[in-house]
GUVOZA-163855 format. One record per residue: residue in three letters; chain; x, y, z of N, C-alpha, C, CB in turn. Coordinates in Angstrom, 3 decimals, decimal comma. Glycine has a CB too. Example, Ala and Ser with C-alpha at 12.3 -4.5 7.8 and 13.67 -1.06 7.14 Angstrom:
% GUVOZA-163855
('ALA'; 'A'; (13,190; -5,690; 7,800); (12,300; -4,500; 7,800); (13,200; -3,300; 7,800); (11,308; -4,473; 9,046));
('SER'; 'A'; (12,850; -2,250; 7,080); (13,670; -1,060; 7,140); (12,900; 0,030; 7,870); (14,084; -0,598; 5,725));
//
This chain:
% GUVOZA-163855
('MET'; 'A'; (-26,851; 102,580; -30,785); (-27,312; 103,222; -31,684); (-28,379; 104,429; -31,923); (-27,542; 102,439; -32,140));
('LEU'; 'A'; (-28,932; 104,313; -30,507); (-29,985; 105,727; -29,991); (-28,583; 106,896; -29,969); (-31,008; 105,464; -27,838));
('GLU'; 'A'; (-27,594; 106,871; -29,577); (-27,137; 107,605; -29,446); (-26,393; 108,551; -30,130); (-26,913; 107,272; -28,935));
('GLN'; 'A'; (-25,963; 107,682; -31,799); (-25,537; 107,869; -32,788); (-26,631; 108,245; -33,400); (-24,853; 106,989; -33,231));
('GLN'; 'A'; (-27,821; 108,169; -33,369); (-28,687; 108,739; -34,321); (-29,949; 109,529; -33,821); (-29,101; 107,682; -35,152));
('GLY'; 'A'; (-29,469; 109,848; -32,928); (-29,814; 110,586; -32,046); (-32,300; 111,348; -32,368); (-28,135; 111,936; -32,286));
('THR'; 'A'; (-32,353; 110,250; -32,576); (-33,634; 110,242; -32,498); (-34,434; 108,614; -32,573); (-34,003; 111,209; -33,626));
('GLY'; 'A'; (-35,348; 108,578; -31,457); (-35,560; 107,294; -32,126); (-36,523; 106,770; -30,413); (-33,674; 106,260; -32,777));
('ASN'; 'A'; (-36,136; 105,924; -29,936); (-36,585; 104,984; -28,614); (-36,414; 103,674; -28,348); (-37,795; 104,957; -28,442));
('VAL'; 'A'; (-36,142; 103,724; -27,276); (-35,223; 102,288; -26,440); (-36,201; 101,914; -25,366); (-33,457; 102,725; -25,528));
('ARG'; 'A'; (-36,252; 100,947; -25,131); (-37,507; 100,165; -24,127); (-37,215; 99,198; -23,572); (-38,690; 99,666; -24,698));
('LEU'; 'A'; (-36,929; 98,990; -22,000); (-36,221; 98,149; -21,874); (-37,546; 97,545; -20,800); (-34,621; 98,537; -21,484));
('ASP'; 'A'; (-37,857; 96,202; -20,587); (-39,356; 95,664; -19,984); (-37,987; 94,869; -18,837); (-40,867; 94,306; -21,384));
('ALA'; 'A'; (-38,712; 94,385; -17,229); (-38,237; 93,529; -16,872); (-39,396; 92,913; -16,210); (-37,139; 93,801; -16,278));
('ASN'; 'A'; (-39,817; 91,254; -15,929); (-40,715; 91,134; -15,326); (-40,636; 89,459; -14,620); (-41,807; 91,573; -16,248));
('ASP'; 'A'; (-41,782; 88,523; -13,724); (-40,993; 87,833; -12,902); (-41,789; 86,411; -14,397); (-41,396; 87,903; -10,653));
('ASN'; 'A'; (-42,429; 87,412; -15,346); (-42,840; 86,257; -16,356); (-43,942; 85,853; -15,255); (-41,499; 84,906; -16,879));
('ASP'; 'A'; (-44,974; 86,232; -14,631); (-46,035; 85,946; -14,024); (-47,164; 87,118; -14,045); (-45,616; 85,562; -12,754));
('SER'; 'A'; (-48,357; 86,703; -14,085); (-49,368; 87,751; -14,465); (-49,591; 88,496; -12,965); (-50,903; 87,010; -15,189));
('LYS'; 'A'; (-48,944; 88,532; -11,998); (-49,421; 89,382; -10,871); (-48,247; 90,149; -10,715); (-49,900; 88,636; -9,522));
('THR'; 'A'; (-47,082; 90,019; -11,465); (-46,367; 91,033; -11,148); (-46,405; 92,073; -11,928); (-45,287; 90,728; -11,001));
('LEU'; 'A'; (-46,068; 94,117; -11,617); (-46,449; 94,561; -12,036); (-44,965; 94,760; -13,099); (-47,241; 95,305; -11,272));
('ASP'; 'A'; (-44,368; 94,927; -14,428); (-42,910; 95,495; -15,155); (-42,513; 96,628; -14,485); (-42,998; 95,943; -16,762));
('LYS'; 'A'; (-41,329; 96,622; -14,080); (-40,147; 97,526; -14,320); (-39,921; 97,545; -15,913); (-38,761; 96,964; -13,490));
('MET'; 'A'; (-39,934; 99,326; -16,029); (-39,487; 99,363; -17,271); (-38,514; 100,692; -17,399); (-40,717; 99,337; -18,231));
('LEU'; 'A'; (-38,172; 101,168; -18,423); (-36,898; 101,680; -18,391); (-36,783; 102,042; -19,779); (-35,816; 100,742; -17,856));
('ASN'; 'A'; (-37,235; 103,778; -20,458); (-37,728; 103,992; -21,546); (-37,082; 105,675; -21,957); (-39,373; 103,731; -21,379));
('VAL'; 'A'; (-36,309; 105,610; -22,600); (-35,365; 106,359; -23,432); (-35,508; 107,069; -24,999); (-34,412; 105,470; -23,510));
('GLU'; 'A'; (-36,490; 108,008; -24,876); (-37,285; 109,065; -25,818); (-35,908; 109,796; -26,619); (-38,389; 110,397; -24,733));
('ALA'; 'A'; (-35,432; 109,433; -27,679); (-34,895; 110,846; -28,173); (-35,154; 111,514; -29,321); (-33,698; 110,855; -28,255));
('HIS'; 'A'; (-34,379; 112,260; -29,109); (-35,006; 113,758; -30,925); (-34,446; 114,747; -30,723); (-36,888; 114,592; -31,215));
('GLN'; 'A'; (-33,436; 114,926; -32,181); (-32,626; 115,554; -32,635); (-31,444; 115,908; -31,544); (-33,297; 116,547; -33,217));
('GLY'; 'A'; (-31,089; 114,618; -31,054); (-30,241; 114,791; -29,749); (-30,121; 115,088; -28,613); (-29,714; 115,199; -29,756));
('ASN'; 'A'; (-31,905; 115,120; -28,325); (-32,607; 115,289; -27,263); (-32,888; 113,803; -26,367); (-33,861; 115,997; -27,780));
('PHE'; 'A'; (-32,977; 113,648; -25,617); (-32,903; 112,736; -24,753); (-33,932; 112,811; -23,514); (-31,608; 112,750; -24,388));
('GLN'; 'A'; (-35,210; 112,057; -23,301); (-35,516; 111,730; -22,006); (-36,049; 110,294; -21,553); (-36,399; 112,643; -21,670));
('ILE'; 'A'; (-36,056; 110,720; -20,362); (-35,559; 109,291; -19,605); (-36,681; 108,708; -18,794); (-34,252; 109,524; -18,510));
('GLU'; 'A'; (-37,589; 107,767; -18,606); (-38,472; 107,782; -17,724); (-38,304; 106,313; -17,089); (-39,825; 108,172; -18,319));
('PHE'; 'A'; (-38,583; 105,709; -15,844); (-38,671; 104,524; -15,094); (-39,049; 104,089; -14,200); (-38,090; 104,205; -14,912));
('TYR'; 'A'; (-39,971; 103,101; -14,852); (-41,231; 102,447; -14,137); (-40,752; 101,739; -12,973); (-42,057; 101,405; -15,064));
('ASP'; 'A'; (-41,010; 101,910; -11,711); (-40,167; 101,250; -10,386); (-41,208; 100,606; -9,918); (-39,444; 102,256; -9,169));
('VAL'; 'A'; (-41,387; 99,280; -9,411); (-42,359; 98,790; -8,512); (-41,865; 98,365; -6,947); (-42,955; 97,595; -9,231));
('VAL'; 'A'; (-42,470; 99,213; -6,569); (-42,482; 99,099; -4,756); (-43,755; 99,370; -4,033); (-41,465; 100,228; -4,031));
('ASP'; 'A'; (-43,513; 98,034; -3,376); (-44,650; 97,264; -2,406); (-46,185; 97,207; -3,290); (-44,895; 98,312; -0,725));
('GLY'; 'A'; (-45,546; 96,757; -4,317); (-46,984; 96,234; -5,503); (-47,087; 97,245; -6,209); (-48,660; 95,910; -4,917));
('GLU'; 'A'; (-46,825; 98,495; -6,148); (-47,181; 99,476; -6,636); (-46,353; 99,949; -7,509); (-47,466; 100,193; -5,869));
('ARG'; 'A'; (-46,562; 100,662; -8,546); (-46,434; 101,120; -9,618); (-45,431; 102,704; -9,300); (-47,978; 101,175; -10,251));
('VAL'; 'A'; (-44,377; 103,065; -9,440); (-43,868; 104,227; -8,967); (-42,758; 104,710; -10,781); (-42,819; 103,782; -7,109));
('TYR'; 'A'; (-42,902; 105,959; -10,455); (-42,908; 106,475; -12,242); (-41,893; 107,749; -11,341); (-45,057; 107,132; -13,434));
('ARG'; 'A'; (-40,526; 107,392; -12,529); (-39,303; 108,515; -11,922); (-39,300; 108,476; -13,137); (-37,829; 108,308; -10,891));
('CYS'; 'A'; (-38,417; 109,909; -13,386); (-38,443; 110,440; -14,668); (-37,112; 111,327; -14,271); (-39,963; 111,251; -15,186));
('MET'; 'A'; (-36,092; 112,113; -15,259); (-35,228; 113,672; -14,697); (-35,752; 114,921; -15,211); (-33,577; 113,794; -15,204));
('PHE'; 'A'; (-35,344; 115,313; -13,900); (-35,904; 116,541; -13,934); (-34,566; 117,332; -13,590); (-37,206; 116,724; -12,923));
('ASP'; 'A'; (-34,696; 118,574; -14,081); (-33,555; 119,125; -13,749); (-33,768; 120,877; -13,543); (-32,519; 118,670; -14,904));
('GLU'; 'A'; (-34,405; 120,802; -12,435); (-34,083; 122,360; -11,796); (-33,473; 123,454; -12,513); (-33,172; 122,291; -10,697));
('ALA'; 'A'; (-32,583; 123,292; -12,321); (-31,822; 124,318; -12,798); (-31,885; 124,565; -14,157); (-30,611; 124,147; -12,481));
('ARG'; 'A'; (-32,679; 124,092; -15,121); (-32,717; 124,209; -16,518); (-33,789; 125,149; -16,706); (-32,912; 122,899; -17,262));
('PRO'; 'A'; (-34,266; 126,405; -17,551); (-35,876; 126,996; -17,523); (-35,971; 126,416; -17,646); (-36,706; 127,763; -18,017));
('ALA'; 'A'; (-38,122; 126,877; -17,566); (-39,424; 125,964; -17,184); (-39,792; 126,268; -18,473); (-40,583; 126,341; -15,844));
('GLY'; 'A'; (-40,032; 125,580; -19,383); (-40,729; 125,838; -20,991); (-40,997; 124,248; -21,855); (-39,361; 126,944; -22,123));
('ILE'; 'A'; (-41,709; 124,177; -22,478); (-42,067; 123,255; -23,369); (-41,217; 123,242; -24,819); (-43,504; 123,482; -23,551));
('ILE'; 'A'; (-40,167; 122,112; -24,918); (-39,895; 122,161; -26,800); (-41,244; 121,576; -27,251); (-38,358; 120,954; -27,572));
('ASP'; 'A'; (-41,521; 121,956; -28,027); (-42,654; 121,298; -28,961); (-41,800; 120,940; -30,720); (-44,241; 122,745; -29,105));
('PHE'; 'A'; (-41,725; 119,962; -30,227); (-40,390; 118,803; -31,663); (-42,250; 118,404; -32,497); (-38,855; 116,154; -30,461));
('PRO'; 'A'; (-42,346; 119,001; -33,794); (-42,746; 118,208; -34,994); (-42,686; 117,334; -35,202); (-42,490; 118,321; -35,794));
('ASP'; 'A'; (-44,479; 116,280; -35,076); (-44,561; 115,107; -34,985); (-44,102; 114,228; -34,168); (-44,343; 114,853; -35,731));
('GLU'; 'A'; (-43,891; 114,945; -32,745); (-44,373; 114,713; -32,240); (-44,360; 114,764; -30,593); (-44,416; 114,086; -32,831));
('HIS'; 'A'; (-44,730; 114,247; -29,226); (-45,388; 114,891; -28,414); (-44,512; 116,126; -27,540); (-45,979; 113,838; -27,623));
('ASP'; 'A'; (-44,934; 116,790; -26,802); (-44,029; 118,151; -26,594); (-43,491; 117,460; -25,214); (-44,985; 119,960; -26,431));
('TRP'; 'A'; (-41,986; 118,038; -25,154); (-41,392; 117,742; -24,083); (-41,070; 118,781; -22,742); (-40,350; 117,276; -24,615));
('ASN'; 'A'; (-41,016; 118,532; -21,921); (-40,558; 119,499; -20,726); (-39,474; 120,180; -20,973); (-40,268; 118,859; -19,485));
('GLU'; 'A'; (-38,835; 120,969; -21,068); (-37,163; 121,519; -21,086); (-36,552; 120,615; -19,922); (-36,907; 123,461; -20,650));
('ARG'; 'A'; (-37,132; 121,166; -18,848); (-36,465; 120,401; -17,648); (-36,320; 118,806; -17,922); (-37,402; 120,621; -16,262));
('CYS'; 'A'; (-37,295; 118,239; -18,321); (-36,393; 116,862; -18,273); (-36,320; 116,191; -19,228); (-36,705; 115,939; -17,435));
('ILE'; 'A'; (-35,267; 117,055; -20,305); (-34,412; 116,801; -21,500); (-32,789; 116,706; -21,321); (-34,711; 117,926; -22,468));
('THR'; 'A'; (-32,371; 116,007; -21,468); (-30,854; 115,964; -21,159); (-30,353; 115,733; -23,091); (-30,352; 114,266; -19,748));
('GLN'; 'A'; (-28,453; 115,948; -23,259); (-28,223; 116,270; -24,384); (-27,025; 115,148; -23,939); (-28,088; 117,904; -24,889));
('ASP'; 'A'; (-26,622; 114,778; -23,053); (-25,869; 114,131; -22,243); (-25,869; 112,246; -22,168); (-26,304; 114,816; -20,996));
('PHE'; 'A'; (-25,006; 111,618; -23,411); (-25,443; 110,264; -23,495); (-24,733; 108,869; -22,285); (-25,053; 109,976; -25,113));
('PRO'; 'A'; (-23,854; 109,487; -21,992); (-23,318; 108,771; -21,338); (-23,660; 108,148; -19,642); (-22,358; 109,361; -21,547));
('PRO'; 'A'; (-24,527; 109,017; -19,022); (-25,342; 108,705; -17,945); (-26,209; 107,840; -18,517); (-25,983; 109,811; -17,278));
('ILE'; 'A'; (-26,482; 108,016; -19,723); (-28,076; 106,942; -19,955); (-28,023; 105,429; -20,294); (-29,017; 107,471; -21,341));
('ARG'; 'A'; (-26,451; 105,618; -20,712); (-25,973; 104,341; -20,800); (-25,862; 103,520; -19,790); (-24,969; 104,347; -21,250));
('GLN'; 'A'; (-24,925; 104,754; -18,954); (-24,967; 103,531; -17,025); (-26,211; 103,439; -16,770); (-24,239; 104,277; -15,183));
('MET'; 'A'; (-27,264; 104,300; -17,463); (-28,786; 103,502; -16,592); (-28,994; 102,058; -17,027); (-30,474; 104,320; -17,044));
('PHE'; 'A'; (-28,686; 102,168; -18,303); (-29,523; 101,096; -18,957); (-28,579; 100,138; -18,361); (-29,771; 101,073; -20,708));
('LYS'; 'A'; (-27,024; 100,318; -18,115); (-26,520; 99,455; -17,790); (-26,660; 98,193; -16,514); (-25,756; 100,049; -17,854));
('GLU'; 'A'; (-26,913; 99,224; -15,957); (-27,534; 99,218; -14,139); (-28,638; 98,076; -14,646); (-28,502; 101,183; -13,242));
('PHE'; 'A'; (-29,687; 99,050; -14,914); (-31,357; 97,949; -15,552); (-30,920; 96,917; -15,506); (-32,129; 98,000; -17,225));
('LEU'; 'A'; (-30,191; 96,215; -17,272); (-29,781; 95,033; -17,442); (-29,069; 94,207; -16,556); (-29,240; 95,090; -18,311));
('GLU'; 'A'; (-28,365; 94,893; -15,618); (-27,831; 93,955; -14,344); (-28,762; 93,341; -13,409); (-26,970; 94,735; -13,426));
('THR'; 'A'; (-29,432; 94,860; -12,851); (-30,157; 94,463; -11,597); (-31,489; 94,306; -11,385); (-29,913; 95,206; -10,757));
('GLN'; 'A'; (-32,388; 95,097; -12,970); (-33,374; 95,224; -12,899); (-34,168; 96,255; -12,039); (-33,526; 94,279; -12,789));
('ASN'; 'A'; (-33,050; 97,518; -11,762); (-33,054; 99,005; -10,998); (-32,381; 99,922; -11,460); (-32,611; 99,055; -9,729));
('VAL'; 'A'; (-33,017; 101,460; -11,239); (-31,829; 102,299; -12,000); (-32,168; 103,032; -10,750); (-31,907; 103,093; -13,781));
('THR'; 'A'; (-30,339; 103,552; -10,248); (-30,773; 104,418; -8,852); (-29,691; 106,008; -9,222); (-30,125; 103,262; -6,912));
('SER'; 'A'; (-30,182; 106,082; -10,819); (-29,139; 107,383; -10,918); (-29,669; 108,161; -10,298); (-28,775; 108,048; -12,183));
('PRO'; 'A'; (-28,864; 109,529; -9,707); (-29,495; 111,064; -9,019); (-30,087; 111,651; -10,447); (-28,020; 112,381; -8,170));
('LEU'; 'A'; (-29,904; 110,985; -11,166); (-30,804; 112,429; -12,167); (-32,086; 112,233; -12,219); (-30,463; 112,636; -13,889));
('LEU'; 'A'; (-32,684; 110,771; -11,637); (-34,043; 110,626; -11,712); (-34,589; 111,182; -11,015); (-34,485; 109,666; -11,645));
('THR'; 'A'; (-34,721; 112,243; -10,612); (-35,114; 113,216; -9,325); (-36,737; 113,880; -9,036); (-34,125; 114,561; -9,518));
('TRP'; 'A'; (-37,414; 113,405; -10,302); (-38,962; 113,648; -10,136); (-39,948; 112,217; -10,184); (-39,439; 114,697; -11,447));
('PRO'; 'A'; (-40,791; 112,110; -9,366); (-41,289; 113,379; -8,239); (-40,284; 113,071; -6,883); (-43,321; 113,213; -7,677));
('PRO'; 'A'; (-40,261; 113,766; -6,431); (-38,887; 113,988; -5,188); (-39,417; 113,156; -4,122); (-38,559; 115,801; -4,462));
('LYS'; 'A'; (-38,755; 112,355; -3,651); (-39,413; 111,307; -2,620); (-39,402; 112,042; -1,814); (-38,859; 109,998; -2,195));
('PRO'; 'A'; (-40,437; 111,393; -1,007); (-41,202; 111,788; 0,632); (-40,329; 111,680; 1,815); (-42,483; 110,710; 1,076));
('LYS'; 'A'; (-39,752; 112,837; 2,589); (-38,515; 112,849; 3,349); (-39,472; 112,826; 4,600); (-37,313; 114,193; 3,115));
//
């Protein structure tokens, strides 16, 4: 539905239903066919944020009316990889997509 409408938000949470475990979360926001993906993982008991970041895209900000501004490098119009991320998250509560490149992992 998000793919057809091109505007909206879908958020999936995964937790162990105990108050001691942080939730993992996959969040996709869409506005006029532009998609912004965020994944919150838990590593060693700490929440880790990852998002899509395409260094090849021009640096800049897109100002959507009635929305917060989006970084142009964090946006895609390609929905099939997003669908794959949802599928993986539902099956494994994890996302390993190479599109989620920000912040860079330490070497």
